[in-house]
C-alpha positions in Angstrom: 184.0 108.3 -85.9 181.0 109.9 -84.3 179.7 113.0 -86.0 176.9 115.5 -85.6 174.2 115.8 -88.1 172.6 119.3 -88.1 169.5 120.6 -89.9 168.4 124.2 -89.9 164.7 123.5 -90.1 161.6 125.7 -90.2 160.4 126.4 -86.7 163.1 124.3 -85.2 166.7 123.3 -85.6 167.8 119.7 -85.1 171.0 117.9 -84.2 171.9 114.3 -83.6 175.2 112.8 -82.6 175.5 109.6 -84.7 177.9 106.7 -84.0 177.8 103.4 -85.9 174.7 104.5 -87.7 172.7 105.1 -84.4 171.7 108.3 -82.7 173.4 108.5 -79.3 172.5 112.1 -78.5 169.9 114.5 -80.0 168.5 118.0 -79.5 165.7 120.2 -81.0 166.2 123.9 -80.7 163.1 126.1 -80.5 162.8 129.9 -80.3 163.5 131.4 -76.8 166.2 132.5 -74.4 169.2 130.3 -74.5 171.6 129.4 -71.7 174.5 131.9 -71.7 172.4 134.8 -73.1 173.4 138.0 -71.3 171.2 141.0 -71.4 170.0 144.1 -69.6 166.8 143.6 -67.6 164.4 145.4 -65.3 163.6 144.0 -61.8 159.7 144.0 -62.0 159.1 142.2 -58.7 161.1 140.1 -56.2 163.1 137.5 -58.1 161.5 138.3 -61.5 163.2 140.3 -64.3 161.9 141.4 -67.7 164.6 141.6 -70.4 164.8 144.4 -72.9 163.5 141.9 -75.5 160.3 141.4 -73.4 160.9 137.9 -72.0 160.7 137.3 -68.3 163.1 135.2 -66.2 163.4 134.1 -62.6 166.4 135.3 -60.7 168.0 132.6 -58.5 169.0 133.3 -55.0 165.8 135.1 -54.1 165.7 136.7 -50.7 164.4 134.6 -47.9 165.4 136.6 -44.8 164.3 140.2 -45.5 163.3 141.9 -42.3 159.6 142.0 -41.7 158.2 145.5 -41.8 161.1 146.9 -43.8 159.9 147.7 -47.2 163.4 148.7 -48.4 164.8 145.4 -47.2 162.0 143.5 -49.0 162.6 145.4 -52.2 166.4 144.9 -52.3 168.4 141.7 -52.1 172.0 140.7 -52.8 171.0 138.4 -55.7 170.5 141.4 -57.9 173.2 143.6 -56.5 170.9 145.7 -54.3 168.8 146.9 -57.2 165.4 148.0 -56.2 162.2 146.9 -57.9 162.0 148.9 -61.2 165.7 149.2 -61.4 168.0 147.9 -64.2 170.6 145.2 -64.0 172.4 142.7 -66.3 171.5 139.1 -66.1 172.8 135.8 -67.6 170.4 132.9 -68.4 171.4 129.7 -66.6 168.4 127.6 -67.5 166.0 127.8 -70.4 162.2 127.6 -70.1 160.9 124.2 -69.1 157.4 123.2 -70.3 155.2 121.3 -67.9 151.5 120.2 -68.2 149.4 123.4 -67.9 152.3 125.8 -67.5 155.9 126.7 -68.5 158.6 127.2 -65.9 160.3 130.5 -66.8 164.0 130.7 -67.6 166.3 131.1 -64.7 168.9 133.9 -64.6 171.6 135.3 -62.3 172.9 138.8 -62.0 176.2 139.4 -63.7 178.8 142.1 -64.6 179.5 140.6 -68.0 178.8 142.4 -71.2 175.5 141.6 -73.0 175.8 138.9 -75.7 173.5 136.3 -77.2 173.7 132.7 -75.8 175.3 130.1 -78.1 172.8 128.4 -80.4 172.5 124.7 -81.1 175.0 124.8 -83.9 177.6 126.6 -81.8 177.1 124.1 -78.9 177.6 121.0 -81.1 180.6 122.7 -82.9 182.2 123.3 -79.5 182.3 119.6 -78.8 185.1 119.3 -81.3 183.4 116.5 -83.2 182.7 116.8 -86.9 179.5 118.5 -87.9 177.7 117.6 -91.1 175.0 119.9 -92.4 172.1 118.0 -93.7 170.0 119.6 -96.4 166.5 118.8 -97.7 167.9 118.2 -101.2 170.3 115.5 -100.1 170.0 112.1 -98.5 167.9 112.0 -95.3 170.8 111.2 -93.0 168.8 111.9 -89.9 166.1 109.5 -90.8 168.6 106.9 -91.8 170.0 107.1 -88.2 166.5 106.7 -86.7 165.1 110.2 -86.3 161.5 109.1 -86.5 162.0 106.3 -84.0 163.7 108.8 -81.6 160.7 111.1 -81.8 158.3 108.3 -81.2 160.2 107.2 -78.2 160.1 110.8 -76.8 156.4 111.2 -77.5 155.2 107.8 -76.3 157.9 106.6 -73.9 158.1 103.0 -75.0 161.7 101.9 -75.3 162.5 98.2 -76.0 165.7 96.5 -75.1 166.9 92.9 -75.2 164.6 90.8 -73.0 162.5 93.7 -71.7 161.2 97.2 -72.1 161.3 100.6 -70.5 158.4 103.0 -70.0 159.6 106.6 -69.8 157.3 109.2 -68.2 158.3 112.8 -67.6 156.5 114.4 -64.6 156.9 117.9 -63.0 158.9 116.3 -60.2 161.2 113.9 -62.2 161.4 111.7 -65.3 160.5 108.2 -64.4 161.6 104.9 -66.0 159.7 101.7 -65.2 161.4 98.4 -66.1 159.4 95.5 -67.4 160.6 92.1 -68.5 160.9 88.4 -67.6 163.1 86.6 -65.1 165.9 86.0 -64.3 165.7 89.5 -62.7 169.3 90.3 -62.1 170.5 90.2 -65.8 167.2 91.9 -66.8 168.0 94.8 -64.4 171.6 95.1 -65.6 170.5 95.3 -69.2 167.8 97.8 -68.2 170.3 100.0 -66.4 172.4 100.3 -69.6 169.2 101.0 -71.7 168.1 103.7 -69.2 171.5 105.4 -69.3 171.6 105.4 -73.1 168.0 106.8 -73.2 168.9 109.6 -70.8 171.7 110.7 -73.0 169.8 110.2 -76.3 166.9 112.3 -75.1 168.8 115.0 -73.2 167.1 114.3 -69.9 168.3 116.3 -66.9 167.1 117.1 -63.4 165.8 114.4 -61.1 165.4 110.9 -62.7 163.9 107.9 -61.0 164.3 104.3 -62.1 162.0 101.5 -60.8 164.0 98.2 -61.3 162.7 94.8 -60.3 163.2 94.1 -56.7 166.6 92.4 -56.3 167.5 90.1 -53.4 171.1 90.9 -52.6 173.5 93.8 -52.3 175.8 92.4 -55.0 173.0 92.3 -57.5 172.0 95.9 -56.7 175.6 96.9 -57.0 175.9 95.3 -60.5 172.9 97.3 -61.7 174.4 100.6 -60.4 177.8 99.7 -62.0 176.1 99.1 -65.4 174.4 102.5 -65.2 177.7 104.2 -64.3 179.4 102.5 -67.3 176.9 103.9 -69.8 175.9 107.3 -68.5 178.4 110.1 -69.1 179.1 112.5 -66.2 178.3 114.8 -64.6 175.6 113.1 -62.5 174.9 112.0 -58.9 172.9 108.9 -58.0 171.7 106.9 -55.0 172.3 103.2 -54.6 169.5 100.8 -55.7 167.4 100.5 -52.6 165.7 97.3 -51.3 162.6 98.0 -53.4 164.6 98.4 -56.6 164.5 102.2 -56.9 167.4 104.4 -57.9 167.5 108.1 -58.3 169.8 110.2 -60.5 170.3 114.0 -60.6 171.8 115.6 -63.7 172.3 119.2 -64.8 169.1 120.5 -66.4 170.0 123.5 -68.6 167.0 123.0 -71.0 164.0 120.8 -71.7 164.4 117.2 -72.7 163.0 115.9 -76.0 160.1 114.2 -74.2 159.2 117.4 -72.4 159.4 119.4 -75.7 157.3 117.0 -77.7 154.7 116.3 -75.1 154.2 119.9 -74.1 152.6 120.7 -77.4 152.0 117.7 -79.6 150.2 119.7 -82.3 153.2 122.1 -82.6 155.6 119.1 -82.8 153.4 117.5 -85.5 153.3 120.8 -87.4 157.1 121.2 -87.4 157.5 117.6 -88.5 155.1 118.2 -91.3 157.1 121.1 -92.5 160.2 118.9 -92.5 158.4 116.4 -94.6 157.0 118.9 -97.1 160.4 120.5 -97.5 161.9 117.2 -98.5 159.1 116.2 -100.9 160.3 116.5 -104.5 158.4 117.4 -107.6 155.5 119.7 -108.3 153.0 120.9 -105.7 150.6 118.3 -104.4 147.5 118.7 -102.2 148.3 117.7 -98.6 145.5 116.7 -96.2 146.5 117.5 -92.7 144.7 117.0 -89.3 142.6 120.1 -88.6 144.6 121.1 -85.5 147.9 120.8 -87.4 146.5 122.8 -90.4 145.2 125.5 -88.1 148.6 125.7 -86.4 150.4 126.2 -89.7 147.9 128.7 -91.1 148.4 130.8 -87.9 152.1 131.0 -88.8 152.2 132.3 -92.4 155.9 133.2 -92.0 156.7 129.4 -91.7 154.7 128.7 -94.8 156.4 131.5 -96.6 159.8 130.1 -95.7 158.7 126.7 -96.9 157.7 128.3 -100.3 161.0 130.1 -100.5 163.0 126.9 -99.8 161.0 124.7 -102.2 160.0 127.2 -104.9 156.4 126.2 -104.6 153.5 127.2 -102.3 152.0 124.3 -100.3 148.5 123.3 -101.1 147.0 122.3 -97.7 143.6 121.2 -96.7 141.9 119.7 -93.7 141.7 115.9 -93.5 
């Protein structure tokens, strides 16, 4: 039976849904506003609110038809219940921050009458699926690694995903996540296998929003339909998609409540490497050893002494770190 493996790490929490010894779905939780978080906020400008905790979010449903020359109309809009700039309202987070090259898309929020409450964390979300949850600890067997955790992170970071007879190249962009299919003829069975591989990768890496797949150009309608059918069979709903067009391109749109694993890891590779280092050091048995780390990773960790203090608390020893 599929089960969730959960680790409360340092700097991040991790979860993987494992079936038949393989990761079929995974998530990394970082600090920040979560979907479902409800809080009081101040409208600081049109469509931007600042929560009591200091974070900013973008209100959806921003005004588009305020009367020109009417300052009151421009300062008020129904998306925030008529609250003027500087006024207070209650908002619910509907999408978490999304990192992009050079910037971070802020969280999205909507006005609500609900009472303030924190959004469900990763552990609460996977528990709500009703599947068994096993808590992995640093002192036990590395069940995440046995299921392919390192390989999953390498896929997310580099985008190379092999499948029988071919390979995918996964590239997140600000507009969409793209999959390019490569392999040898015959092209129709290659494209069908690729469709299944793409669907599994989308779920495995938590990819949402707009997704484009560049299949080999297929000659007939029946072949293109077979590719779409294979994708439908392996990708859980909800999603919408186009047909495969004459050039072999298909587009999918899925809900995007939070960043995918590729977006998280590629947004700050040094931070991802630092968190992975903490996971490794926490699991390392025995007395303190000197660890030589890349200069950027070492600097990142030294700038977060609370992470190193937590590592010392968990392991009972202070890490001895130096630059490689």
